[in-house]
Backbone as XML, in Angstrom:
<?xml version="1.0"?>
<chain id="A" units="angstrom">
  <residue number="1" name="UNK">
    <atom name="N" x="-66.478" y="-80.146" z="-128.044"/>
    <atom name="CA" x="-66.689" y="-80.774" z="-128.631"/>
    <atom name="C" x="-65.163" y="-81.543" z="-128.534"/>
  </residue>
  <residue number="2" name="UNK">
    <atom name="N" x="-65.129" y="-82.805" z="-127.972"/>
    <atom name="CA" x="-63.833" y="-83.389" z="-127.478"/>
    <atom name="C" x="-63.253" y="-84.348" z="-129.434"/>
  </residue>
  <residue number="3" name="UNK">
    <atom name="N" x="-62.165" y="-84.390" z="-129.098"/>
    <atom name="CA" x="-61.499" y="-84.405" z="-130.599"/>
    <atom name="C" x="-60.344" y="-85.149" z="-130.415"/>
  </residue>
  <residue number="4" name="UNK">
    <atom name="N" x="-60.497" y="-86.769" z="-130.237"/>
    <atom name="CA" x="-59.149" y="-87.920" z="-129.933"/>
    <atom name="C" x="-58.252" y="-87.772" z="-131.480"/>
  </residue>
  <residue number="5" name="UNK">
    <atom name="N" x="-56.908" y="-87.497" z="-131.534"/>
    <atom name="CA" x="-56.386" y="-87.517" z="-132.695"/>
    <atom name="C" x="-54.949" y="-88.552" z="-131.953"/>
  </residue>
  <residue number="6" name="UNK">
    <atom name="N" x="-54.538" y="-89.431" z="-132.802"/>
    <atom name="CA" x="-53.439" y="-90.581" z="-132.348"/>
    <atom name="C" x="-52.445" y="-90.368" z="-133.550"/>
  </residue>
  <residue number="7" name="UNK">
    <atom name="N" x="-50.800" y="-90.608" z="-133.457"/>
    <atom name="CA" x="-50.038" y="-91.174" z="-134.299"/>
    <atom name="C" x="-49.776" y="-92.697" z="-134.154"/>
  </residue>
  <residue number="8" name="UNK">
    <atom name="N" x="-49.626" y="-93.752" z="-135.015"/>
    <atom name="CA" x="-49.200" y="-94.698" z="-134.996"/>
    <atom name="C" x="-47.432" y="-94.836" z="-135.790"/>
  </residue>
  <residue number="9" name="UNK">
    <atom name="N" x="-46.678" y="-95.661" z="-135.943"/>
    <atom name="CA" x="-45.976" y="-95.853" z="-136.861"/>
    <atom name="C" x="-46.260" y="-97.188" z="-136.844"/>
  </residue>
  <residue number="10" name="UNK">
    <atom name="N" x="-46.115" y="-97.944" z="-138.098"/>
    <atom name="CA" x="-47.151" y="-99.405" z="-138.608"/>
    <atom name="C" x="-45.675" y="-100.098" z="-138.765"/>
  </residue>
  <residue number="11" name="UNK">
    <atom name="N" x="-44.142" y="-99.631" z="-138.921"/>
    <atom name="CA" x="-43.015" y="-100.329" z="-138.843"/>
    <atom name="C" x="-43.295" y="-101.160" z="-140.177"/>
  </residue>
  <residue number="12" name="UNK">
    <atom name="N" x="-43.070" y="-99.945" z="-141.251"/>
    <atom name="CA" x="-42.863" y="-100.506" z="-142.686"/>
    <atom name="C" x="-43.815" y="-101.829" z="-143.103"/>
  </residue>
  <residue number="13" name="UNK">
    <atom name="N" x="-45.006" y="-101.107" z="-143.279"/>
    <atom name="CA" x="-46.454" y="-101.788" z="-144.052"/>
    <atom name="C" x="-46.146" y="-102.170" z="-145.343"/>
  </residue>
  <residue number="14" name="UNK">
    <atom name="N" x="-45.342" y="-103.267" z="-145.546"/>
    <atom name="CA" x="-45.656" y="-103.895" z="-146.704"/>
    <atom name="C" x="-44.749" y="-104.624" z="-146.765"/>
  </residue>
  <residue number="15" name="UNK">
    <atom name="N" x="-44.365" y="-105.290" z="-148.167"/>
    <atom name="CA" x="-44.348" y="-106.965" z="-148.209"/>
    <atom name="C" x="-43.121" y="-106.891" z="-148.930"/>
  </residue>
  <residue number="16" name="UNK">
    <atom name="N" x="-41.459" y="-107.228" z="-148.138"/>
    <atom name="CA" x="-40.489" y="-107.464" z="-148.750"/>
    <atom name="C" x="-40.389" y="-108.661" z="-147.711"/>
  </residue>
  <residue number="17" name="UNK">
    <atom name="N" x="-39.315" y="-109.707" z="-148.603"/>
    <atom name="CA" x="-38.678" y="-110.751" z="-148.332"/>
    <atom name="C" x="-37.060" y="-110.921" z="-148.726"/>
  </residue>
  <residue number="18" name="UNK">
    <atom name="N" x="-36.492" y="-111.176" z="-147.184"/>
    <atom name="CA" x="-35.321" y="-111.660" z="-147.221"/>
    <atom name="C" x="-34.647" y="-112.581" z="-147.317"/>
  </residue>
  <residue number="19" name="UNK">
    <atom name="N" x="-34.010" y="-112.685" z="-148.519"/>
    <atom name="CA" x="-33.463" y="-114.463" z="-148.613"/>
    <atom name="C" x="-32.488" y="-114.844" z="-148.240"/>
  </residue>
  <residue number="20" name="UNK">
    <atom name="N" x="-31.795" y="-114.005" z="-147.733"/>
    <atom name="CA" x="-29.704" y="-114.030" z="-148.074"/>
    <atom name="C" x="-29.709" y="-114.802" z="-146.794"/>
  </residue>
  <residue number="21" name="UNK">
    <atom name="N" x="-31.016" y="-115.753" z="-145.645"/>
    <atom name="CA" x="-30.229" y="-116.495" z="-144.958"/>
    <atom name="C" x="-29.679" y="-118.000" z="-145.332"/>
  </residue>
  <residue number="22" name="UNK">
    <atom name="N" x="-30.051" y="-118.077" z="-146.529"/>
    <atom name="CA" x="-29.729" y="-119.389" z="-147.286"/>
    <atom name="C" x="-28.105" y="-119.355" z="-147.293"/>
  </residue>
  <residue number="23" name="UNK">
    <atom name="N" x="-27.401" y="-118.231" z="-148.204"/>
    <atom name="CA" x="-25.846" y="-118.300" z="-147.936"/>
    <atom name="C" x="-25.508" y="-117.806" z="-146.881"/>
  </residue>
  <residue number="24" name="UNK">
    <atom name="N" x="-26.037" y="-117.166" z="-146.013"/>
    <atom name="CA" x="-25.255" y="-116.549" z="-144.727"/>
    <atom name="C" x="-26.080" y="-116.918" z="-143.781"/>
  </residue>
  <residue number="25" name="UNK">
    <atom name="N" x="-25.460" y="-118.144" z="-142.802"/>
    <atom name="CA" x="-26.365" y="-118.879" z="-141.513"/>
    <atom name="C" x="-26.725" y="-117.683" z="-140.117"/>
  </residue>
  <residue number="26" name="UNK">
    <atom name="N" x="-25.471" y="-116.632" z="-140.903"/>
    <atom name="CA" x="-25.698" y="-115.760" z="-139.352"/>
    <atom name="C" x="-27.200" y="-115.280" z="-139.951"/>
  </residue>
  <residue number="27" name="UNK">
    <atom name="N" x="-27.745" y="-115.395" z="-141.063"/>
    <atom name="CA" x="-28.471" y="-114.409" z="-141.277"/>
    <atom name="C" x="-30.047" y="-115.184" z="-141.182"/>
  </residue>
  <residue number="28" name="UNK">
    <atom name="N" x="-29.936" y="-116.244" z="-141.110"/>
    <atom name="CA" x="-30.842" y="-117.366" z="-141.036"/>
    <atom name="C" x="-32.245" y="-117.324" z="-139.684"/>
  </residue>
  <residue number="29" name="UNK">
    <atom name="N" x="-33.116" y="-117.280" z="-139.902"/>
    <atom name="CA" x="-33.884" y="-117.382" z="-138.658"/>
    <atom name="C" x="-33.455" y="-118.642" z="-137.789"/>
  </residue>
  <residue number="30" name="UNK">
    <atom name="N" x="-33.677" y="-118.586" z="-136.754"/>
    <atom name="CA" x="-33.536" y="-119.538" z="-135.804"/>
    <atom name="C" x="-34.480" y="-120.724" z="-135.718"/>
  </residue>
  <residue number="31" name="UNK">
    <atom name="N" x="-35.654" y="-120.045" z="-136.258"/>
    <atom name="CA" x="-37.248" y="-121.405" z="-136.845"/>
    <atom name="C" x="-36.119" y="-122.144" z="-137.988"/>
  </residue>
  <residue number="32" name="UNK">
    <atom name="N" x="-36.190" y="-121.782" z="-138.695"/>
    <atom name="CA" x="-35.435" y="-121.635" z="-140.230"/>
    <atom name="C" x="-34.232" y="-122.628" z="-140.230"/>
  </residue>
  <residue number="33" name="UNK">
    <atom name="N" x="-33.086" y="-122.451" z="-138.991"/>
    <atom name="CA" x="-32.229" y="-122.962" z="-138.741"/>
    <atom name="C" x="-32.126" y="-124.889" z="-138.140"/>
  </residue>
  <residue number="34" name="UNK">
    <atom name="N" x="-33.578" y="-124.463" z="-137.721"/>
    <atom name="CA" x="-34.412" y="-125.857" z="-136.921"/>
    <atom name="C" x="-34.270" y="-127.000" z="-137.963"/>
  </residue>
  <residue number="35" name="UNK">
    <atom name="N" x="-34.731" y="-126.585" z="-139.018"/>
    <atom name="CA" x="-35.227" y="-127.246" z="-139.879"/>
    <atom name="C" x="-34.156" y="-127.810" z="-141.281"/>
  </residue>
  <residue number="36" name="UNK">
    <atom name="N" x="-34.863" y="-128.889" z="-141.756"/>
    <atom name="CA" x="-33.448" y="-129.913" z="-142.881"/>
    <atom name="C" x="-34.028" y="-128.987" z="-144.133"/>
  </residue>
  <residue number="37" name="UNK">
    <atom name="N" x="-33.457" y="-128.316" z="-144.517"/>
    <atom name="CA" x="-33.413" y="-127.154" z="-145.678"/>
    <atom name="C" x="-32.331" y="-128.141" z="-146.794"/>
  </residue>
  <residue number="38" name="UNK">
    <atom name="N" x="-32.929" y="-128.295" z="-147.909"/>
    <atom name="CA" x="-32.662" y="-128.816" z="-149.403"/>
    <atom name="C" x="-31.809" y="-128.346" z="-149.633"/>
  </residue>
  <residue number="39" name="UNK">
    <atom name="N" x="-32.006" y="-127.096" z="-150.267"/>
    <atom name="CA" x="-31.633" y="-126.657" z="-151.543"/>
    <atom name="C" x="-32.210" y="-124.828" z="-151.263"/>
  </residue>
  <residue number="40" name="UNK">
    <atom name="N" x="-31.423" y="-124.535" z="-151.826"/>
    <atom name="CA" x="-31.805" y="-122.860" z="-152.057"/>
    <atom name="C" x="-33.804" y="-122.779" z="-152.326"/>
  </residue>
  <residue number="41" name="UNK">
    <atom name="N" x="-34.316" y="-123.184" z="-153.338"/>
    <atom name="CA" x="-35.830" y="-123.528" z="-153.116"/>
    <atom name="C" x="-36.426" y="-123.625" z="-152.073"/>
  </residue>
  <residue number="42" name="UNK">
    <atom name="N" x="-36.296" y="-124.592" z="-151.317"/>
    <atom name="CA" x="-37.087" y="-125.454" z="-150.203"/>
    <atom name="C" x="-36.770" y="-123.848" z="-149.558"/>
  </residue>
  <residue number="43" name="UNK">
    <atom name="N" x="-35.384" y="-123.566" z="-148.974"/>
    <atom name="CA" x="-35.018" y="-122.435" z="-148.520"/>
    <atom name="C" x="-36.146" y="-121.202" z="-148.157"/>
  </residue>
  <residue number="44" name="UNK">
    <atom name="N" x="-36.213" y="-121.130" z="-149.699"/>
    <atom name="CA" x="-36.901" y="-119.749" z="-150.058"/>
    <atom name="C" x="-38.408" y="-119.986" z="-149.829"/>
  </residue>
  <residue number="45" name="UNK">
    <atom name="N" x="-39.267" y="-121.526" z="-149.813"/>
    <atom name="CA" x="-40.348" y="-121.498" z="-149.226"/>
    <atom name="C" x="-40.355" y="-121.284" z="-147.933"/>
  </residue>
  <residue number="46" name="UNK">
    <atom name="N" x="-39.812" y="-122.114" z="-147.339"/>
    <atom name="CA" x="-39.948" y="-122.275" z="-146.211"/>
    <atom name="C" x="-39.605" y="-120.641" z="-145.137"/>
  </residue>
  <residue number="47" name="UNK">
    <atom name="N" x="-38.696" y="-119.880" z="-146.082"/>
    <atom name="CA" x="-38.579" y="-118.046" z="-145.178"/>
    <atom name="C" x="-39.451" y="-117.533" z="-145.270"/>
  </residue>
  <residue number="48" name="UNK">
    <atom name="N" x="-39.983" y="-117.486" z="-146.839"/>
    <atom name="CA" x="-41.503" y="-116.821" z="-147.458"/>
    <atom name="C" x="-42.889" y="-117.237" z="-146.643"/>
  </residue>
  <residue number="49" name="UNK">
    <atom name="N" x="-43.105" y="-118.434" z="-145.899"/>
    <atom name="CA" x="-43.943" y="-119.188" z="-145.094"/>
    <atom name="C" x="-43.892" y="-117.966" z="-143.527"/>
  </residue>
  <residue number="50" name="UNK">
    <atom name="N" x="-42.323" y="-118.774" z="-143.657"/>
    <atom name="CA" x="-42.406" y="-117.640" z="-141.592"/>
    <atom name="C" x="-42.248" y="-116.194" z="-141.956"/>
  </residue>
  <residue number="51" name="UNK">
    <atom name="N" x="-42.329" y="-115.852" z="-142.950"/>
    <atom name="CA" x="-41.707" y="-114.000" z="-143.216"/>
    <atom name="C" x="-43.656" y="-113.921" z="-143.026"/>
  </residue>
  <residue number="52" name="UNK">
    <atom name="N" x="-44.594" y="-114.543" z="-144.112"/>
    <atom name="CA" x="-46.093" y="-113.862" z="-144.087"/>
    <atom name="C" x="-46.714" y="-114.680" z="-142.280"/>
  </residue>
  <residue number="53" name="UNK">
    <atom name="N" x="-46.524" y="-115.311" z="-141.931"/>
    <atom name="CA" x="-46.803" y="-115.729" z="-140.602"/>
    <atom name="C" x="-46.441" y="-114.515" z="-139.477"/>
  </residue>
  <residue number="54" name="UNK">
    <atom name="N" x="-45.096" y="-114.184" z="-139.384"/>
    <atom name="CA" x="-44.474" y="-113.636" z="-138.587"/>
    <atom name="C" x="-45.288" y="-111.686" z="-138.912"/>
  </residue>
  <residue number="55" name="UNK">
    <atom name="N" x="-45.489" y="-111.601" z="-139.977"/>
    <atom name="CA" x="-46.035" y="-110.334" z="-140.812"/>
    <atom name="C" x="-47.396" y="-110.442" z="-140.577"/>
  </residue>
  <residue number="56" name="UNK">
    <atom name="N" x="-48.003" y="-111.618" z="-140.354"/>
    <atom name="CA" x="-49.542" y="-111.649" z="-139.747"/>
    <atom name="C" x="-49.601" y="-111.175" z="-138.379"/>
  </residue>
  <residue number="57" name="UNK">
    <atom name="N" x="-49.135" y="-111.791" z="-137.877"/>
    <atom name="CA" x="-49.056" y="-111.731" z="-136.209"/>
    <atom name="C" x="-49.193" y="-109.996" z="-135.903"/>
  </residue>
  <residue number="58" name="UNK">
    <atom name="N" x="-47.888" y="-109.431" z="-136.599"/>
    <atom name="CA" x="-47.309" y="-108.263" z="-135.909"/>
    <atom name="C" x="-48.674" y="-106.955" z="-136.937"/>
  </residue>
  <residue number="59" name="UNK">
    <atom name="N" x="-49.319" y="-107.673" z="-137.779"/>
    <atom name="CA" x="-50.242" y="-106.923" z="-138.116"/>
    <atom name="C" x="-51.408" y="-106.517" z="-137.691"/>
  </residue>
  <residue number="60" name="UNK">
    <atom name="N" x="-52.048" y="-107.883" z="-137.463"/>
    <atom name="CA" x="-52.932" y="-108.273" z="-136.190"/>
    <atom name="C" x="-52.804" y="-107.458" z="-134.872"/>
  </residue>
  <residue number="61" name="UNK">
    <atom name="N" x="-51.346" y="-107.301" z="-134.234"/>
    <atom name="CA" x="-51.108" y="-106.461" z="-133.141"/>
    <atom name="C" x="-51.344" y="-104.974" z="-133.337"/>
  </residue>
  <residue number="62" name="UNK">
    <atom name="N" x="-50.649" y="-104.940" z="-134.878"/>
    <atom name="CA" x="-50.949" y="-103.469" z="-134.629"/>
    <atom name="C" x="-52.457" y="-102.851" z="-135.086"/>
  </residue>
  <residue number="63" name="UNK">
    <atom name="N" x="-53.522" y="-103.631" z="-135.630"/>
    <atom name="CA" x="-54.719" y="-103.272" z="-135.966"/>
    <atom name="C" x="-55.303" y="-103.300" z="-134.643"/>
  </residue>
  <residue number="64" name="UNK">
    <atom name="N" x="-55.297" y="-104.087" z="-133.299"/>
    <atom name="CA" x="-55.423" y="-104.058" z="-132.429"/>
    <atom name="C" x="-55.000" y="-102.705" z="-131.767"/>
  </residue>
  <residue number="65" name="UNK">
    <atom name="N" x="-53.624" y="-102.472" z="-131.829"/>
    <atom name="CA" x="-53.546" y="-100.903" z="-130.904"/>
    <atom name="C" x="-53.926" y="-100.113" z="-131.585"/>
  </residue>
  <residue number="66" name="UNK">
    <atom name="N" x="-54.424" y="-100.334" z="-132.621"/>
    <atom name="CA" x="-54.974" y="-99.094" z="-133.472"/>
    <atom name="C" x="-56.571" y="-98.811" z="-133.218"/>
  </residue>
  <residue number="67" name="UNK">
    <atom name="N" x="-56.838" y="-99.710" z="-132.973"/>
    <atom name="CA" x="-58.470" y="-100.046" z="-132.638"/>
    <atom name="C" x="-58.857" y="-99.739" z="-131.358"/>
  </residue>
  <residue number="68" name="UNK">
    <atom name="N" x="-57.938" y="-99.877" z="-130.263"/>
    <atom name="CA" x="-57.771" y="-99.986" z="-128.964"/>
    <atom name="C" x="-57.738" y="-98.164" z="-128.326"/>
  </residue>
  <residue number="69" name="UNK">
    <atom name="N" x="-56.963" y="-97.376" z="-129.768"/>
    <atom name="CA" x="-56.892" y="-96.515" z="-129.452"/>
    <atom name="C" x="-57.677" y="-95.496" z="-129.554"/>
  </residue>
  <residue number="70" name="UNK">
    <atom name="N" x="-58.685" y="-95.832" z="-130.216"/>
    <atom name="CA" x="-60.518" y="-95.173" z="-130.458"/>
    <atom name="C" x="-60.151" y="-93.909" z="-131.015"/>
  </residue>
  <residue number="71" name="UNK">
    <atom name="N" x="-59.054" y="-93.602" z="-131.768"/>
    <atom name="CA" x="-59.097" y="-92.326" z="-131.759"/>
    <atom name="C" x="-60.175" y="-92.159" z="-133.972"/>
  </residue>
  <residue number="72" name="UNK">
    <atom name="N" x="-60.212" y="-90.368" z="-133.198"/>
    <atom name="CA" x="-61.063" y="-89.701" z="-134.444"/>
    <atom name="C" x="-60.649" y="-90.005" z="-135.376"/>
  </residue>
  <residue number="73" name="UNK">
    <atom name="N" x="-59.314" y="-89.562" z="-135.239"/>
    <atom name="CA" x="-58.045" y="-89.026" z="-136.482"/>
    <atom name="C" x="-56.993" y="-89.950" z="-136.124"/>
  </residue>
  <residue number="74" name="UNK">
    <atom name="N" x="-56.435" y="-90.687" z="-136.884"/>
    <atom name="CA" x="-55.153" y="-91.269" z="-136.762"/>
    <atom name="C" x="-53.915" y="-91.027" z="-137.543"/>
  </residue>
  <residue number="75" name="UNK">
    <atom name="N" x="-52.981" y="-90.781" z="-137.557"/>
    <atom name="CA" x="-52.214" y="-90.506" z="-138.537"/>
    <atom name="C" x="-51.319" y="-91.844" z="-138.725"/>
  </residue>
  <residue number="76" name="UNK">
    <atom name="N" x="-51.090" y="-92.569" z="-139.918"/>
    <atom name="CA" x="-49.670" y="-93.618" z="-139.712"/>
    <atom name="C" x="-48.625" y="-93.479" z="-140.878"/>
  </residue>
  <residue number="77" name="UNK">
    <atom name="N" x="-47.378" y="-93.664" z="-139.879"/>
    <atom name="CA" x="-46.193" y="-93.692" z="-140.563"/>
    <atom name="C" x="-45.401" y="-94.886" z="-141.167"/>
  </residue>
  <residue number="78" name="UNK">
    <atom name="N" x="-44.764" y="-94.821" z="-141.565"/>
    <atom name="CA" x="-44.201" y="-95.980" z="-142.552"/>
    <atom name="C" x="-45.141" y="-96.890" z="-143.559"/>
  </residue>
  <residue number="79" name="UNK">
    <atom name="N" x="-45.770" y="-96.039" z="-143.982"/>
    <atom name="CA" x="-46.451" y="-97.184" z="-144.831"/>
    <atom name="C" x="-46.162" y="-96.618" z="-146.689"/>
  </residue>
  <residue number="80" name="UNK">
    <atom name="N" x="-45.573" y="-97.994" z="-146.872"/>
    <atom name="CA" x="-45.076" y="-97.668" z="-148.151"/>
    <atom name="C" x="-45.691" y="-96.899" z="-149.436"/>
  </residue>
  <residue number="81" name="UNK">
    <atom name="N" x="-47.368" y="-97.342" z="-149.673"/>
    <atom name="CA" x="-48.047" y="-96.891" z="-150.695"/>
    <atom name="C" x="-49.572" y="-97.191" z="-149.899"/>
  </residue>
  <residue number="82" name="UNK">
    <atom name="N" x="-50.360" y="-96.830" z="-151.382"/>
    <atom name="CA" x="-51.847" y="-96.694" z="-150.646"/>
    <atom name="C" x="-52.059" y="-98.308" z="-150.934"/>
  </residue>
  <residue number="83" name="UNK">
    <atom name="N" x="-51.719" y="-98.786" z="-151.629"/>
    <atom name="CA" x="-52.153" y="-100.287" z="-151.982"/>
    <atom name="C" x="-52.256" y="-101.381" z="-150.514"/>
  </residue>
  <residue number="84" name="UNK">
    <atom name="N" x="-50.907" y="-101.244" z="-150.148"/>
    <atom name="CA" x="-51.002" y="-101.841" z="-148.750"/>
    <atom name="C" x="-51.820" y="-101.053" z="-147.395"/>
  </residue>
  <residue number="85" name="UNK">
    <atom name="N" x="-51.922" y="-99.521" z="-147.592"/>
    <atom name="CA" x="-52.692" y="-99.012" z="-146.589"/>
    <atom name="C" x="-53.965" y="-99.630" z="-146.506"/>
  </residue>
  <residue number="86" name="UNK">
    <atom name="N" x="-54.339" y="-100.037" z="-147.996"/>
    <atom name="CA" x="-55.949" y="-100.598" z="-148.223"/>
    <atom name="C" x="-55.683" y="-101.928" z="-147.813"/>
  </residue>
  <residue number="87" name="UNK">
    <atom name="N" x="-54.918" y="-103.012" z="-148.144"/>
    <atom name="CA" x="-54.936" y="-104.080" z="-147.684"/>
    <atom name="C" x="-54.563" y="-104.345" z="-146.254"/>
  </residue>
  <residue number="88" name="UNK">
    <atom name="N" x="-53.738" y="-103.085" z="-145.558"/>
    <atom name="CA" x="-54.153" y="-103.214" z="-143.866"/>
    <atom name="C" x="-55.611" y="-103.245" z="-143.540"/>
  </residue>
  <residue number="89" name="UNK">
    <atom name="N" x="-56.154" y="-102.036" z="-144.207"/>
    <atom name="CA" x="-57.459" y="-101.606" z="-143.528"/>
    <atom name="C" x="-58.115" y="-102.753" z="-144.068"/>
  </residue>
  <residue number="90" name="UNK">
    <atom name="N" x="-58.680" y="-103.117" z="-144.925"/>
    <atom name="CA" x="-59.172" y="-103.960" z="-145.014"/>
    <atom name="C" x="-58.962" y="-106.013" z="-144.868"/>
  </residue>
  <residue number="91" name="UNK">
    <atom name="N" x="-57.945" y="-106.185" z="-144.378"/>
    <atom name="CA" x="-57.964" y="-107.117" z="-144.454"/>
    <atom name="C" x="-57.712" y="-107.428" z="-142.817"/>
  </residue>
  <residue number="92" name="UNK">
    <atom name="N" x="-57.213" y="-106.445" z="-141.938"/>
    <atom name="CA" x="-56.938" y="-106.176" z="-140.641"/>
    <atom name="C" x="-57.789" y="-105.338" z="-139.821"/>
  </residue>
  <residue number="93" name="UNK">
    <atom name="N" x="-57.373" y="-103.877" z="-140.299"/>
    <atom name="CA" x="-57.901" y="-102.870" z="-138.972"/>
    <atom name="C" x="-59.754" y="-103.226" z="-139.316"/>
  </residue>
  <residue number="94" name="UNK">
    <atom name="N" x="-60.253" y="-103.242" z="-140.330"/>
    <atom name="CA" x="-61.734" y="-103.938" z="-140.627"/>
    <atom name="C" x="-62.370" y="-104.788" z="-139.486"/>
  </residue>
  <residue number="95" name="UNK">
    <atom name="N" x="-61.871" y="-105.631" z="-139.630"/>
    <atom name="CA" x="-62.102" y="-106.786" z="-138.813"/>
    <atom name="C" x="-61.987" y="-106.547" z="-137.524"/>
  </residue>
  <residue number="96" name="UNK">
    <atom name="N" x="-60.845" y="-105.742" z="-136.860"/>
    <atom name="CA" x="-60.665" y="-105.304" z="-135.512"/>
    <atom name="C" x="-61.917" y="-104.283" z="-135.041"/>
  </residue>
  <residue number="97" name="UNK">
    <atom name="N" x="-62.139" y="-103.496" z="-135.810"/>
    <atom name="CA" x="-63.279" y="-102.277" z="-135.714"/>
    <atom name="C" x="-64.362" y="-102.503" z="-135.666"/>
  </residue>
  <residue number="98" name="UNK">
    <atom name="N" x="-65.493" y="-103.876" z="-136.565"/>
    <atom name="CA" x="-66.273" y="-104.333" z="-136.843"/>
    <atom name="C" x="-67.148" y="-104.654" z="-135.470"/>
  </residue>
</chain>
């Protein structure tokens, strides 16, 4: 019997936002820098939307790579907690393997 085992670093599978770019323009994402930011609240909304979109793309690529590995057992690294893992499994990985 052949058993395929894999390990994959999901690179901080968690939800965190860094809003430091409003006060420090060197930390501001290039995409946000192109927009007319009116105030800090507006900046936070734009930054959160950008981070969510980027994280979604990253999670989709991670799910595709895990599905492509076709492993019987997979060990994931850098998962913050079980809730983050369950959200990833049902929100991304399950869709890639069905």
